[in-house]
C-alpha positions as a printed Julia matrix, in Angstrom:
818×3 Matrix{Float64}:
  71.5   -81.39   30.94
  68.38  -78.9    30.84
  65.01  -80.54   31.5
  63.06  -80.34   28.29
  59.95  -78.53   28.46
  56.68  -79.69   27.83
  54.54  -78.34   25.23
  51.09  -76.38   26.26
  47.99  -78.11   25.49
  46.12  -77.2    22.2
  44.18  -74.2    22.45
  39.91  -74.83   21.64
  38.9   -73.94   18.75
  36.4   -70.77   18.81
  35.07  -70.63   15.59
  30.98  -69.85   15.48
  29.5   -70.53   12.71
  27.01  -67.23   12.24
  24.18  -66.37    9.78
  26.15  -63.77    7.52
  23.0   -62.33    6.29
  21.91  -61.98    9.52
  25.06  -60.37   11.2
  25.1   -57.71    8.16
  21.52  -57.21    9.08
  22.14  -56.22   12.81
  25.26  -54.36   12.09
  23.73  -52.27    9.14
  20.75  -51.36   11.95
  23.05  -50.35   14.65
  24.69  -47.94   12.21
  21.72  -46.56   10.46
  20.31  -46.06   14.16
  23.88  -44.51   15.1
  24.03  -41.87   11.7
  19.72  -41.35   12.21
  19.91  -40.4    15.71
  23.52  -39.29   17.1
  24.57  -37.54   13.82
  22.61  -36.23   11.15
  18.94  -35.72   11.86
  18.14  -32.01   14.26
  15.76  -32.65   17.11
  12.78  -30.83   16.28
  12.88  -28.62   20.16
  16.03  -27.01   19.64
  17.17  -27.75   15.79
  20.69  -28.83   16.59
  22.73  -31.95   15.75
  23.95  -33.73   18.44
  27.72  -32.1    17.45
  26.45  -28.78   17.12
  24.28  -29.03   20.44
  27.68  -30.28   22.21
  29.57  -27.24   20.42
  27.5   -24.79   22.05
  26.88  -26.47   25.02
  30.69  -26.42   25.45
  31.53  -23.35   24.65
  29.09  -21.78   27.41
  30.89  -24.14   29.9
  34.02  -22.24   28.73
  32.85  -18.87   29.25
  32.8   -18.17   25.43
  30.16  -15.39   25.74
  29.91  -12.28   23.53
  31.4   -10.38   26.25
  34.64  -12.45   26.31
  37.28  -12.83   24.63
  37.78  -14.98   21.12
  39.74  -18.13   21.47
  41.54  -20.37   19.64
  39.15  -22.91   17.55
  41.46  -25.69   18.08
  40.83  -25.24   21.61
  36.96  -25.63   21.69
  37.51  -28.53   19.47
  39.84  -30.45   21.67
  37.5   -29.29   24.66
  34.34  -30.88   22.41
  36.05  -33.96   21.35
  37.73  -34.97   24.65
  34.76  -34.32   26.79
  31.86  -35.31   24.48
  32.17  -35.69   21.08
  34.56  -38.36   20.36
  34.34  -38.56   16.65
  37.49  -36.6    15.2
  38.45  -33.08   14.8
  37.34  -32.88   11.37
  33.67  -33.12   12.13
  33.42  -30.76   15.07
  35.38  -28.03   13.31
  33.01  -27.79   10.01
  30.08  -27.94   12.45
  31.3   -24.93   14.25
  32.4   -23.39   11.07
  28.46  -23.65    9.51
  27.24  -22.44   13.08
  29.51  -18.79   12.45
  28.55  -18.41    8.45
  26.18  -15.61    8.03
  25.5   -17.22    4.38
  24.88  -20.75    5.68
  22.33  -19.05    9.08
  19.54  -16.76    8.94
  21.14  -16.11   12.68
  24.83  -17.56   13.32
  24.91  -19.05   16.95
  29.02  -18.28   16.85
  30.77  -15.32   16.57
  34.09  -16.29   14.19
  37.22  -13.88   14.27
  39.07  -14.76   11.42
  38.58  -16.74    7.88
  35.48  -18.93    8.64
  34.97  -19.46    4.26
  32.85  -18.4     1.7
  30.3   -20.14   -0.51
  33.21  -20.82   -3.3
  36.53  -21.44   -0.3
  36.71  -23.33    2.81
  38.05  -21.77    5.87
  41.17  -21.8     7.21
  42.33  -24.6     9.67
  41.46  -24.13   13.15
  44.6   -22.86   14.95
  44.17  -19.59   12.57
  40.68  -19.05   13.35
  39.23  -17.71   16.8
  35.58  -17.75   18.43
  32.91  -17.21   20.9
  29.35  -17.71   21.1
  27.08  -14.89   19.15
  24.58  -12.67   20.92
  21.6   -15.61   20.03
  23.46  -18.47   21.03
  22.82  -17.16   24.93
  19.25  -17.98   24.09
  19.99  -21.37   22.82
  21.78  -21.92   26.22
  19.61  -19.87   28.43
  19.1   -21.1    31.85
  20.71  -24.49   31.52
  21.6   -24.49   35.22
  17.68  -24.21   36.36
  16.87  -27.46   35.79
  15.11  -27.08   32.39
  16.01  -30.17   30.58
  17.8   -33.55   31.6
  21.27  -34.08   31.56
  23.06  -37.17   30.07
  25.9   -39.01   30.57
  28.93  -38.43   27.92
  30.44  -41.34   25.71
  32.5   -42.48   28.94
  29.95  -41.87   31.86
  32.65  -39.32   33.32
  30.47  -36.39   32.68
  27.45  -35.06   31.87
  25.59  -33.48   29.31
  21.86  -31.87   28.25
  19.86  -33.86   25.92
  18.25  -30.9    24.59
  18.83  -27.5    25.01
  16.31  -25.2    26.12
  16.43  -22.98   22.96
  14.64  -19.52   23.72
  14.67  -19.22   19.81
  12.87  -21.23   17.49
  16.32  -22.12   16.06
  15.17  -24.89   13.81
  12.64  -23.48   11.45
  14.91  -19.71   11.89
  18.21  -21.26   10.68
  17.08  -24.21    8.79
  18.68  -28.05    9.07
  20.3   -30.02    6.15
  21.99  -33.92    6.72
  21.9   -37.03    5.12
  21.34  -40.26    7.05
  20.7   -44.01    6.01
  17.37  -43.96    4.4
  16.48  -40.56    4.83
  17.75  -37.07    4.93
  16.4   -33.88    5.61
  16.76  -30.49    4.39
  14.96  -27.2     5.7
  15.05  -23.59    4.45
  16.02  -20.89    7.03
  12.82  -18.2     7.71
  12.69  -14.63    9.58
  13.27  -14.83   13.02
  10.36  -12.35   13.58
   8.07  -14.58   11.57
   8.54  -17.35   13.14
   7.8   -16.2    16.26
   4.82  -14.01   15.42
   3.15  -17.45   14.64
   4.53  -19.19   17.8
   3.14  -16.61   19.63
  -0.56  -17.04   17.84
   0.02  -20.49   17.97
   0.04  -19.99   22.13
  -2.49  -17.88   22.43
  -4.96  -20.08   19.65
  -3.77  -23.77   20.04
  -6.56  -25.09   17.67
  -4.98  -22.35   15.23
  -5.21  -23.65   11.08
  -2.32  -23.9     8.87
  -3.75  -20.92    6.86
  -3.46  -18.8     9.79
  -0.16  -19.48   10.82
   0.78  -19.12    6.63
  -0.12  -15.43    7.49
   2.77  -14.93   10.07
   5.24  -17.17    8.07
   4.81  -16.96    3.65
   7.48  -18.45    3.25
  11.5   -19.0     3.73
  13.76  -15.97    4.25
  17.12  -17.1     2.89
  20.19  -15.29    4.22
  21.59  -14.53    0.94
  18.32  -12.58    0.07
  17.02  -13.48   -3.6
  13.63  -13.85   -4.57
  11.59  -16.95   -4.07
   9.32  -17.79   -7.55
   6.45  -19.85   -6.87
   4.81  -20.7    -3.89
   2.86  -23.96   -4.35
   6.41  -25.6    -3.35
   6.25  -23.91   -0.31
   2.52  -24.15    0.82
   3.22  -28.15   -0.08
   5.87  -28.09    2.19
   4.21  -26.43    5.33
   1.48  -28.97    4.62
   3.15  -31.83    4.4
   6.76  -31.39    5.24
   7.71  -31.72    1.6
   7.86  -29.49   -1.4
  10.08  -27.64   -3.41
  10.42  -23.88   -4.3
  13.05  -22.13   -7.22
  15.27  -19.63   -5.75
  16.36  -16.48   -7.98
  18.92  -14.06   -8.12
  18.24  -10.25   -7.49
  19.36   -8.04  -10.22
  18.68   -4.89  -11.88
  19.97   -3.3   -15.33
  22.55   -0.31  -15.1
  24.34    1.8   -17.2
  27.97    1.12  -16.74
  28.96    3.49  -18.74
  27.14    6.26  -20.78
  26.65    3.8   -23.68
  27.15    0.6   -22.17
  24.55   -1.59  -19.92
  25.41   -4.82  -17.87
  22.95   -6.84  -15.88
  24.38   -6.29  -11.95
  23.8    -9.48   -9.5
  23.41   -8.39   -5.78
  21.77  -11.39   -4.17
  22.33  -14.84   -5.07
  19.77  -18.12   -4.3
  21.01  -19.89   -1.35
  24.63  -21.9    -1.14
  25.5   -20.46   -4.88
  28.77  -18.54   -4.71
  29.36  -15.88   -7.17
  32.81  -17.85   -8.63
  30.42  -20.85   -9.22
  28.19  -18.4   -11.0
  31.55  -17.18  -13.53
  32.54  -20.17  -14.09
  29.12  -21.2   -15.68
  28.65  -18.12  -17.62
  32.07  -18.88  -19.45
  31.51  -22.18  -20.19
  27.81  -21.3   -21.41
  29.25  -18.78  -23.66
  32.01  -20.62  -24.64
  29.77  -23.51  -25.74
  27.31  -20.79  -28.07
  24.47  -21.6   -25.67
  24.73  -17.8   -23.91
  24.5   -14.83  -26.18
  24.82  -11.21  -25.8
  27.16  -11.42  -22.99
  30.88   -9.74  -23.49
  32.39   -9.87  -19.8
  31.48  -10.81  -17.0
  33.43   -9.34  -13.23
  32.78   -9.75   -9.74
  33.31   -6.79   -7.54
  32.32   -8.46   -4.53
  33.62   -7.01   -1.33
  32.92   -6.57    2.47
  32.23   -2.75    2.37
  29.18   -3.35   -0.13
  28.59   -6.92    0.1
  27.71   -8.59   -3.73
  28.23   -7.44   -7.2
  28.7    -9.31  -10.06
  28.53   -7.26  -12.86
  27.99   -8.92  -16.59
  28.56   -6.87  -19.41
  25.88   -6.83  -22.32
  26.68   -6.17  -25.89
  24.76   -3.35  -27.48
  21.52   -4.18  -29.19
  21.03   -6.82  -27.18
  17.55   -7.16  -25.06
  19.32   -7.32  -21.57
  15.9    -9.25  -20.23
  16.17  -12.12  -22.83
  20.12  -11.88  -21.63
  18.7   -12.71  -18.48
  16.41  -15.47  -19.15
  19.31  -16.78  -20.84
  21.43  -16.95  -17.62
  18.28  -18.02  -15.39
  17.91  -21.01  -18.05
  22.14  -22.12  -18.27
  23.31  -20.53  -14.34
  23.22  -20.88  -11.59
  21.34  -17.8   -10.8
  17.94  -19.79  -10.71
  18.04  -23.17   -8.5
  15.46  -25.7    -6.88
  15.34  -25.98   -3.36
  13.68  -29.2    -2.12
  12.36  -29.28    1.32
  12.63  -32.23    3.15
  11.87  -31.23    7.07
  12.9   -34.22    8.69
  13.16  -34.26   12.21
  13.59  -35.94   15.72
  10.74  -35.79   18.05
  10.23  -37.89   21.05
  13.48  -39.91   19.54
  11.68  -40.94   15.92
  12.26  -39.03   13.09
   9.34  -37.61   11.44
   8.44  -35.87    8.64
   6.69  -32.64    9.73
   4.74  -29.76    8.45
   4.66  -25.85    9.88
   2.31  -26.69   12.22
   3.6   -29.31   13.41
   7.17  -27.9    13.59
   5.64  -24.52   15.43
   4.07  -27.09   17.86
   6.6   -29.35   18.89
   8.57  -26.17   19.71
   6.07  -24.47   22.15
   5.26  -27.54   23.83
   9.26  -27.73   24.21
   9.2   -24.66   25.43
   6.52  -24.84   27.79
   8.19  -27.69   29.82
  11.12  -25.46   30.02
   9.75  -22.47   31.34
   7.48  -24.96   33.54
  10.64  -26.42   34.56
  12.51  -23.2    35.33
   9.48  -21.99   37.2
   9.38  -25.06   39.41
  12.85  -24.67   40.13
  12.83  -21.05   40.58
  10.54  -21.51   43.2
  12.26  -24.29   45.02
  14.82  -21.96   45.59
  12.83  -18.9    47.04
  10.8   -21.2    49.1
  14.45  -22.31   50.59
  15.98  -18.89   50.36
  12.67  -17.69   52.3
  12.81  -20.42   54.5
  16.85  -19.67   55.82
  15.74  -15.47   55.72
  12.95  -16.35   58.21
  15.34  -17.96   60.54
  17.92  -15.35   60.46
  15.45  -13.04   61.11
  14.51  -14.67   64.04
  18.25  -15.62   65.24
  18.78  -11.62   64.56
  15.92  -10.36   66.89
  17.4   -12.14   69.98
  21.24  -12.45   68.91
  22.5   -12.47   72.65
  20.77  -15.25   73.39
  21.68  -17.23   69.95
  25.07  -16.01   70.87
  24.85  -17.59   74.36
  23.38  -20.55   73.2
  26.34  -21.27   71.1
  29.17  -20.27   73.31
  27.74  -22.94   75.75
  27.81  -25.7    73.66
  30.38  -28.38   73.31
  30.49  -28.46   69.93
  28.53  -27.44   66.69
  25.98  -30.39   66.68
  25.3   -29.71   70.22
  24.95  -26.16   69.32
  22.98  -26.58   66.64
  20.17  -29.12   68.62
  20.02  -26.33   70.85
  19.24  -23.67   68.88
  16.24  -25.72   66.99
  14.97  -26.71   70.65
  15.42  -22.91   71.92
  14.42  -20.97   68.67
  12.01  -23.45   66.9
  14.3   -23.49   64.45
  14.3   -25.88   61.87
  17.9   -27.51   60.72
  18.62  -26.51   57.73
  17.98  -22.98   59.59
  20.03  -23.59   62.44
  22.9   -25.01   60.05
  22.62  -21.37   58.62
  22.97  -19.39   61.6
  26.32  -21.44   62.93
  27.68  -20.46   59.62
  26.35  -16.6    59.49
  29.73  -13.92   59.88
  29.58  -11.6    62.7
  29.37   -8.69   60.44
  25.93   -9.12   59.2
  24.57   -9.04   63.18
  23.36   -5.14   62.7
  20.26   -3.61   62.47
  20.78   -2.55   58.86
  21.41   -6.24   58.06
  18.15   -6.76   59.8
  16.61   -4.46   57.29
  18.01   -6.25   54.22
  16.65   -9.44   55.65
  13.07   -8.26   56.13
  12.84   -6.34   52.39
  14.6    -9.44   50.87
  11.92  -11.92   52.58
   9.13   -9.7    51.11
  10.42   -9.74   47.63
  10.74  -14.01   47.7
   7.06  -13.96   49.35
   6.09  -11.97   46.47
   8.32  -13.71   43.94
   7.19  -17.37   45.28
   3.39  -15.82   45.11
   4.12  -15.0    41.28
   5.6   -18.12   40.4
   2.92  -20.51   41.96
   0.59  -18.01   40.2
   2.04  -19.18   36.87
   2.35  -22.95   37.85
  -1.26  -23.06   38.91
  -2.82  -21.64   35.72
  -1.77  -22.8    31.98
  -2.99  -19.52   30.53
  -0.53  -17.2    32.77
   2.17  -19.97   31.92
   1.77  -19.19   28.1
   1.93  -15.75   28.45
   4.74  -15.77   30.2
   6.29  -17.92   27.27
   4.65  -15.45   24.14
   6.01  -12.74   26.44
   9.39  -14.19   26.33
   9.65  -14.73   22.6
   7.91  -11.46   22.18
  11.08   -9.79   23.8
  13.36  -12.22   21.76
  11.74  -11.13   18.31
  12.31   -7.06   19.3
  16.43   -8.02   20.6
  17.45  -10.36   17.68
  14.82   -9.73   14.72
  16.1    -8.35   11.37
  13.43   -7.44    8.21
  12.89  -10.2     5.41
  15.71  -10.3     3.15
  14.3   -12.82    0.77
  11.31  -11.1    -2.04
   8.37  -13.91   -2.17
   6.68  -13.97   -5.79
   3.66  -15.69   -6.85
   4.58  -16.42  -10.14
   7.72  -14.96  -11.91
   7.33  -11.22  -13.09
   9.01   -8.58  -14.24
  11.3    -8.5   -16.65
  11.96  -12.38  -16.61
   8.48  -13.56  -16.58
   7.91  -16.65  -17.29
  11.65  -17.62  -17.9
  11.58  -20.94  -16.2
   9.05  -22.14  -18.37
  10.45  -21.2   -21.62
  13.83  -22.28  -20.67
  12.05  -25.75  -20.5
  10.63  -25.58  -23.59
  13.65  -24.16  -25.28
  12.86  -20.89  -26.3
  12.43  -17.5   -24.11
   9.7   -15.29  -23.87
  11.8   -11.33  -24.92
  13.45  -11.46  -27.98
  17.6   -11.71  -27.68
  18.21   -8.94  -30.07
  16.34   -5.93  -29.78
  14.37   -5.16  -33.08
  14.7    -2.0   -34.72
  10.78   -1.02  -34.29
   8.91    1.92  -33.14
   8.64    2.61  -29.09
   9.01    6.03  -27.07
  11.11    7.53  -25.08
  10.55    9.35  -21.74
  12.25   11.4   -19.27
  10.47   11.33  -16.08
  10.05   14.63  -13.71
  13.1    13.13  -11.17
  15.28   12.46  -14.36
  14.85    9.29  -15.18
  14.86    8.15  -19.14
  13.28    5.22  -20.4
  11.94    3.44  -23.53
   8.35    1.76  -23.95
   7.04   -0.55  -26.4
   3.98    1.73  -27.14
   3.6     5.64  -26.87
   2.42    6.93  -23.5
  -1.14    6.83  -22.41
  -2.73    9.93  -22.25
  -6.19    8.84  -20.23
  -5.46    6.17  -16.97
  -5.56    5.97  -13.26
  -2.32    7.22  -11.28
   0.57    5.1   -10.54
   2.31    6.0    -7.1
   5.69    6.34   -8.52
   6.87    9.16  -11.38
   5.7    11.53  -13.89
   6.47   11.71  -17.19
   7.7    15.59  -17.86
   8.21   14.98  -21.52
   8.16   12.26  -24.25
   8.86   11.26  -28.0
   8.16    8.75  -30.24
  11.48    6.94  -32.16
  12.85    3.82  -32.89
  14.24    1.21  -30.93
  17.6     1.63  -32.89
  17.24    5.36  -33.69
  18.24    8.37  -31.79
  16.79   11.18  -29.97
  17.53   14.6   -28.62
  18.53   15.92  -24.85
  17.42   19.91  -24.78
  20.1    21.13  -22.0
  18.84   24.29  -19.97
  22.08   25.9   -22.11
  20.62   25.35  -25.19
  22.91   22.54  -26.04
  20.61   19.38  -27.4
  22.83   16.19  -27.01
  22.38   12.6   -29.38
  21.8     9.92  -27.47
  20.99    6.6   -28.88
  17.29    4.53  -28.16
  19.18    1.55  -26.71
  21.07    3.59  -23.98
  17.51    4.15  -22.86
  16.72    1.01  -20.09
  13.37   -0.28  -21.21
   9.97   -1.04  -19.91
   7.27   -3.3   -19.88
   4.42   -2.01  -21.78
   1.22   -0.68  -19.92
  -2.08    0.44  -21.29
  -3.09    2.18  -17.81
  -0.1     3.95  -16.6
   0.7     7.6   -17.49
   3.78    7.24  -15.29
   6.69    5.01  -15.14
   8.54    2.87  -12.41
  12.14    2.32  -13.54
  14.46    3.81  -15.92
  18.02    5.28  -15.28
  19.36    8.79  -14.33
  20.15   10.74  -17.51
  23.28   12.2   -15.89
  24.42    8.63  -16.29
  23.91    9.01  -19.96
  24.44   12.49  -20.57
  27.57   14.28  -19.11
  26.55   17.7   -18.32
  28.5    21.1   -17.55
  28.2    22.83  -14.15
  25.08   24.55  -13.83
  23.26   22.41  -16.55
  20.03   20.52  -16.18
  17.92   18.37  -18.55
  14.76   20.53  -19.85
  12.86   17.81  -22.0
  13.4    15.42  -25.15
  13.41   16.16  -29.01
  13.32   13.97  -31.93
  15.68   14.07  -34.72
  13.94   12.82  -37.98
  13.97   15.11  -40.62
   9.77   15.36  -40.74
   9.89   15.78  -37.44
   7.59   19.21  -36.48
   9.84   22.24  -35.69
  11.0    22.73  -31.99
  10.02   25.35  -30.12
  11.97   26.66  -26.64
  11.32   29.24  -24.06
  13.94   31.23  -22.03
  13.75   31.9   -18.98
  14.61   35.91  -19.85
  10.92   35.65  -21.9
  12.33   34.75  -25.09
  10.99   31.74  -27.68
  12.66   30.19  -30.61
  11.54   27.45  -33.18
  14.47   25.39  -35.09
  14.08   23.18  -37.79
  15.3    19.59  -36.48
  16.69   19.09  -39.51
  19.03   22.08  -38.79
  21.7    19.7   -37.38
  25.6    18.5   -37.71
  24.96   15.32  -39.26
  28.43   13.81  -37.5
  28.57   15.94  -33.95
  26.36   14.64  -30.72
  26.33   17.84  -29.45
  25.44   21.06  -30.58
  23.51   24.48  -30.05
  19.91   24.89  -30.57
  19.48   28.95  -29.53
  22.14   31.5   -28.5
  21.54   32.42  -25.43
  22.44   35.89  -23.4
  24.76   35.7   -19.94
  22.62   34.38  -17.11
  19.67   32.98  -19.19
  18.58   29.6   -19.66
  16.22   27.4   -21.0
  13.18   26.22  -19.39
  10.97   24.16  -21.74
  10.94   22.93  -24.93
   8.35   20.67  -27.41
   7.65   20.14  -30.79
   5.0    22.75  -32.11
   4.27   23.24  -35.3
   2.34   26.22  -36.68
  -0.91   25.81  -35.38
  -0.04   24.79  -31.85
  -0.1    27.48  -29.18
   2.58   28.08  -27.18
   2.01   29.21  -24.0
   4.26   30.81  -21.37
   3.8    30.59  -17.49
   5.72   33.48  -15.42
   7.01   33.9   -12.18
   4.32   36.93  -11.47
   1.57   34.95  -12.13
   0.9    35.89  -15.78
   0.17   33.5   -18.39
   0.06   34.15  -22.44
  -0.6    31.68  -25.45
  -0.11   32.44  -28.83
   0.23   30.89  -32.43
   3.35   28.94  -32.94
   3.12   30.1   -36.25
   3.98   33.41  -35.52
   7.8    32.84  -34.22
   9.36   32.23  -37.57
  11.99   29.36  -37.76
  15.71   30.4   -37.63
  19.1    28.79  -37.78
  21.08   27.21  -34.88
  22.99   30.35  -34.19
  20.22   32.91  -33.85
  18.82   34.3   -30.7
  15.27   33.79  -31.01
  12.79   36.45  -30.1
  10.29   38.24  -27.85
   7.77   35.72  -26.84
   6.43   37.47  -23.48
   7.09   40.66  -21.9
   8.12   40.64  -18.57
   8.45   42.88  -15.59
  11.41   43.51  -13.53
  12.98   40.62  -11.53
  10.2    37.77  -13.42
  10.83   35.07  -15.51
   9.64   32.24  -17.38
   8.74   29.41  -14.89
   6.64   27.07  -17.33
   6.54   26.47  -21.13
   4.28   23.83  -23.4
   2.78   23.59  -26.86
  -0.56   22.59  -27.21
  -3.03   21.36  -30.11
  -5.51   23.54  -30.6
  -7.73   20.61  -30.63
  -6.71   19.7   -26.95
  -6.95   23.48  -26.29
 -10.54   22.83  -24.37
  -9.23   19.67  -22.4
  -5.61   21.14  -21.51
  -5.26   21.97  -17.72
  -2.96   24.71  -16.62
  -1.46   24.09  -13.03
   0.56   26.99  -11.16
   2.69   26.2    -7.77
   3.01   29.41   -5.63
   5.42   30.14   -2.77
   7.81   32.68   -1.34
  10.81   33.78   -2.56
  12.18   33.83    0.36
  12.27   30.01    0.86
  14.66   27.5    -0.05
  13.74   25.15   -3.26
  12.34   22.39   -1.89
  11.64   23.04    1.68
   7.98   25.09    1.69
   4.96   23.01   -0.32
   3.15   26.29   -0.91
  -0.1    26.2    -2.72
  -1.48   25.13   -6.22
  -4.25   25.94   -8.56
  -5.95   23.63  -11.42
  -7.44   25.82  -13.94
  -8.41   24.76  -17.35
  -6.64   26.32  -20.06
  -9.49   27.65  -22.33
 -10.22   30.43  -19.76
  -6.98   32.65  -20.4
  -7.93   34.56  -23.56
  -5.06   34.29  -25.71
  -2.9    37.29  -27.12
  -0.49   38.59  -28.84
   3.22   37.54  -28.93
   5.69   39.85  -27.15
   2.67   41.15  -24.47
   2.58   40.82  -20.96
  -0.21   37.96  -20.86
  -3.43   37.85  -18.44
  -3.21   36.91  -14.75
  -3.12   33.44  -13.54
  -3.09   32.93  -10.36
  -3.63   35.39   -7.12
  -0.81   35.49   -3.94
  -1.84   34.49   -0.47
  -0.57   35.76    2.27
   3.35   34.69    2.36
   3.55   34.34   -1.45
   5.23   36.04   -3.64
   5.97   33.89   -6.8
   5.04   30.98   -8.62
   7.55   28.31   -8.24
   6.4    25.95  -10.88
   3.96   25.62  -13.76
   2.97   23.02  -16.21
   0.53   22.76  -18.93
  -1.31   19.77  -20.45
  -4.11   17.16  -20.62
  -5.49   14.64  -17.82
  -4.27   12.73  -15.65
  -2.26   15.47  -14.04
   0.88   14.33  -11.73
   2.69   16.16   -9.15
   5.83   14.28   -7.4
   8.13   15.1    -5.02
  11.89   14.98   -5.15
  11.73   11.49   -4.47
   9.33   10.15   -7.21
   6.37    9.88   -4.35
   3.04   11.42   -5.79
   1.79   14.74   -4.24
  -2.4    15.46   -4.33
  -3.35   18.13   -6.32
  -6.14   19.84   -5.99
  -9.44   19.77   -7.75
  -9.91   22.03  -10.48
 -10.73   25.52  -10.21
 -12.53   27.57  -13.05
 -11.72   30.66  -12.0
  -8.45   32.37  -13.9
  -7.0    34.49  -11.12
  -8.04   32.8    -8.05
  -5.71   31.67   -5.43
  -3.91   28.08   -4.9
  -5.03   25.44   -2.35
  -2.3    24.82    0.12
  -0.54   21.5    -0.54
   0.69   18.43    1.47
   4.09   18.29    0.57
   6.76   20.5    -2.19
   6.51   19.51   -5.61
   9.26   18.72   -7.55
   7.71   18.35  -10.79
   4.76   18.0   -12.47
   3.7    15.67  -15.26
């Protein structure tokens, strides 16, 4: 029978009594340490978290440079995870996606091919997307093979990885960072590369530079999405202490999407805010009856034209007030909290702007110093070998004889060192020499190479021996980076909330708005600019005040915000226009021009060849409307003489080839002033032109010689005759319009005697050589404004008391006077 086995001895108990609180504390500290130093916080030197650093380094090792093709992201993720970062493929791919998003980073470091997501949607899976390094990433990994940084073992001690990248670009400030660690977090906004490098170069040149000096170069963040930063106090606090906040606001403008409908067009959103999120919040606010005046919102964003979010505004609602509501109830205005926490020397610290720049500058000085020392060693070694090679080639026959007579390589090396007084590396290098190098031409090449090496060695030693020269090298390299990779600023910095939405944030917190939501029916003025823009203001445009650098008012009439005005066209038509269709402008008490408005062509449908001449009142108690045509005809018509149910009607019956050139309201006592292309001026009482019906063709205003035409028309109050000025612009009839500056003359109107209607008037301008016509003329009160085709101001000459004097040359062509 089988033998019975003896039972094994009992296993001794291995239960260890431990203190739970001590164990939890130790485990938590280890976890917190790992999260802080190996996951969540960036290094202040290169601005990268460990996973980002490993991605860029491994992609550089794989040769995925900007001039190579893209490879599957799954392959990159696998390489990084298998060799450097054993924490899961999802974390690696998410980090790679963020490095490629131009809406997350100011200067992307990965060039992605495929769907890498948007602010409202995630990316495609890594098996569908491809990537390679972006040009800016080459700055991060440059010179890694020249012993510029320390390498540390990877997770299994089989490979090495850089502890920090050389980072020829100040990545932390330029691209910002965000991360949540244990007990601390970081949230840093992006900045403009050119501005940050300018501040770094100033700090290199002036190590004792103050924060105020550095902020002259870096006034505030520059977000990838653009937008506006409203209020800079929080930015100053963050630059001083490392903590602060600021508000970001969408970039918007009001457009006439149709001839009668206005919309708020959003072209830039706050940082990390997507259009779908805004649309959802707008619809929720409308459904909750919080947001009024919005009829629809549509997203027309595409890759060709960028962001375009169109928010339709109900007719009769003030777009500025609706915009204030949008800032209050939607993410079109967001707050960004700055918390500049980064690792410095392995320790998390909260850094201000000066400290961040100082850490980066010191890092670059170390990198360039180590690179210079490495290059000096390599070139010194090479020069030593070249010297020995030149010595050997000079007596190559004896060298060959020594080698051939030696028993083995060791004996040959020893005999070469003894016979030719060579070092062991030189002798070894000669033994490895190929026969094709033993030519006269090769010797010349070697002598030239040695001269270059000696010169480089001298330069490298000079850099290592002179701290100022080392700093200059670092500064020059940064300047080259800025010139190559820098882009203009995208984000507008506003000290306070300005423009149409002034004080919106403060008023929103108080529960009200600073602008009435619905536009009240109140007096206003409607103005037409010299470049064809129309706008309305709260008060009548002032006649006196300093110049503004934008546009000139060519025509202005009083109206009511819920009333109508007439737009007079060169064909003799008058088109009714609702005042609400003209964009509103902030009231100004000192500027005769205005900045803004909508092109008239978007509100009034013009026939081929038609142009806008001026504006007219449509109220029945308005003075008669006076018109003048290019053929010298004048007409006055009552404003009440119009069809009540039509939006357009004729004011004058024109002959073929004629056109209206001017329009103005003119009571009987006003003076009508006409200026011809042959430089004649005539003014007479408006009462001599009796009002006629709409179908009449007018009567003779000025007698014109052959080939002459009327180029200027105005109606002047008799009380203003002594203060009115006449502006005449002369040029050549052979020149293309807008290509010749010509000459101009400014003369008081009272220097020209009045004449009877239908006469030839008096000379108003004497032509210079090459001039044969007046291209423009204007009569009115100061301040005078002349503008070019783009609205830019053009300086006019001083007043000339001579009635028939010549003009002064102009600096640029004039498109309009007002």
